[in-house]
ROSEDREN-586952 format. One record per residue (C-alpha): residue number from 1; x, y, z. Coordinates in nm, 4 decimals. Last residue first. Example, Ala and Ser with C-alpha at 12.3 -4.5 7.8 and 13.67 -1.06 7.14 Angstrom:
<recs>
nr = 2, east = 1.3670, north = -0.1060, up = 0.7140
nr = 1, east = 1.2300, north = -0.4500, up = 0.7800
</recs>
This chain:
<recs>
nr = 79, east = 2.5683, north = -0.7493, up = -0.6811
nr = 78, east = 2.5135, north = -0.9030, up = -1.0001
nr = 77, east = 2.2071, north = -0.7938, up = -1.2267
nr = 76, east = 2.1182, north = -1.1109, up = -1.4452
nr = 75, east = 1.7786, north = -1.1524, up = -1.2462
nr = 74, east = 1.6994, north = -0.7871, up = -1.3018
nr = 73, east = 1.3953, north = -0.8088, up = -1.5317
nr = 72, east = 1.2477, north = -1.1257, up = -1.3744
nr = 71, east = 1.2925, north = -0.9844, up = -1.0173
nr = 70, east = 1.0809, north = -0.6783, up = -1.1334
nr = 69, east = 0.7948, north = -0.8678, up = -1.2866
nr = 68, east = 0.7986, north = -1.0831, up = -0.9695
nr = 67, east = 0.7473, north = -0.7708, up = -0.7576
nr = 66, east = 0.4716, north = -0.6531, up = -1.0025
nr = 65, east = 0.2740, north = -0.9498, up = -0.9720
nr = 64, east = 0.3161, north = -0.9478, up = -0.5902
nr = 63, east = 0.2111, north = -0.5783, up = -0.5866
nr = 62, east = -0.0969, north = -0.6711, up = -0.7679
nr = 61, east = -0.1715, north = -0.9694, up = -0.5498
nr = 60, east = -0.1471, north = -0.7513, up = -0.2368
nr = 59, east = -0.3605, north = -0.4663, up = -0.3578
nr = 58, east = -0.7240, north = -0.6027, up = -0.3033
nr = 57, east = -0.6295, north = -0.8146, up = 0.0120
nr = 56, east = -0.4592, north = -0.5407, up = 0.1583
nr = 55, east = -0.7230, north = -0.2947, up = 0.0539
nr = 54, east = -1.0424, north = -0.5174, up = 0.1763
nr = 53, east = -0.8046, north = -0.5709, up = 0.5265
nr = 52, east = -0.7493, north = -0.1683, up = 0.5549
nr = 51, east = -1.1092, north = -0.1126, up = 0.4676
nr = 50, east = -1.2422, north = -0.3655, up = 0.7214
nr = 49, east = -1.0180, north = -0.1953, up = 1.0135
nr = 48, east = -1.1457, north = 0.1307, up = 0.9104
nr = 47, east = -1.5350, north = 0.0154, up = 0.9380
nr = 46, east = -1.4662, north = -0.1736, up = 1.2526
nr = 45, east = -1.3292, north = 0.1555, up = 1.3882
nr = 44, east = -0.9902, north = 0.2303, up = 1.5183
nr = 43, east = -1.0105, north = 0.4176, up = 1.8341
nr = 42, east = -1.0669, north = 0.1239, up = 2.0628
nr = 41, east = -0.7273, north = 0.0064, up = 1.9334
nr = 40, east = -0.5507, north = 0.3262, up = 2.0920
nr = 39, east = -0.4404, north = 0.5273, up = 1.7981
nr = 38, east = -0.1175, north = 0.7394, up = 1.8293
nr = 37, east = 0.0574, north = 0.3915, up = 1.8876
nr = 36, east = 0.3578, north = 0.4431, up = 1.6351
nr = 35, east = 0.2209, north = 0.1705, up = 1.4077
nr = 34, east = -0.1608, north = 0.2946, up = 1.4146
nr = 33, east = -0.1245, north = 0.6719, up = 1.3156
nr = 32, east = 0.1663, north = 0.6057, up = 1.1048
nr = 31, east = -0.0218, north = 0.3222, up = 0.8972
nr = 30, east = -0.3203, north = 0.5684, up = 0.8874
nr = 29, east = -0.1333, north = 0.8501, up = 0.7044
nr = 28, east = -0.4536, north = 1.0283, up = 0.6748
nr = 27, east = -0.3643, north = 1.2022, up = 0.3505
nr = 26, east = -0.0949, north = 1.4167, up = 0.2444
nr = 25, east = 0.1463, north = 1.2089, up = 0.4725
nr = 24, east = 0.0607, north = 0.9034, up = 0.2449
nr = 23, east = -0.1114, north = 0.5918, up = 0.3552
nr = 22, east = -0.5098, north = 0.6110, up = 0.3353
nr = 21, east = -0.5225, north = 0.8850, up = 0.0676
nr = 20, east = -0.2281, north = 0.7859, up = -0.1012
nr = 19, east = -0.3197, north = 0.4342, up = -0.1067
nr = 18, east = -0.6992, north = 0.5283, up = -0.2573
nr = 17, east = -0.5507, north = 0.7392, up = -0.4975
nr = 16, east = -0.3495, north = 0.4805, up = -0.6312
nr = 15, east = -0.6177, north = 0.2275, up = -0.6516
nr = 14, east = -0.7984, north = 0.4623, up = -0.8597
nr = 13, east = -0.5073, north = 0.5416, up = -1.0650
nr = 12, east = -0.4986, north = 0.1700, up = -1.1510
nr = 11, east = -0.1768, north = -0.0319, up = -1.0299
nr = 10, east = 0.0865, north = -0.1395, up = -1.2089
nr = 9, east = 0.2340, north = 0.1686, up = -1.3899
nr = 8, east = 0.2242, north = 0.3316, up = -1.0509
nr = 7, east = 0.3979, north = 0.0617, up = -0.8645
nr = 6, east = 0.6829, north = 0.0983, up = -1.1389
nr = 5, east = 0.6827, north = 0.4725, up = -1.1059
nr = 4, east = 0.7166, north = 0.4510, up = -0.7363
nr = 3, east = 0.6118, north = 0.7291, up = -0.5142
nr = 2, east = 0.3884, north = 0.4997, up = -0.3251
nr = 1, east = 0.6710, north = 0.3099, up = -0.2172
</recs>
């Protein structure tokens, strides 16, 4: 998803940089650490948790807007 040109064209370069640092293999990859249980709940500080909530709240509306634009562009395509 982070390599998506559509996402990159929707979000600013600074937001994309933050997302890459947090979620890519070349960065912290915090999603992978939490999802696969490499971090115990006590190892994820309140600061990291707050940052992730802040990022989700800030980025989700932008991604939703991007998704709606894609849906409108491809609504006539039959599978």
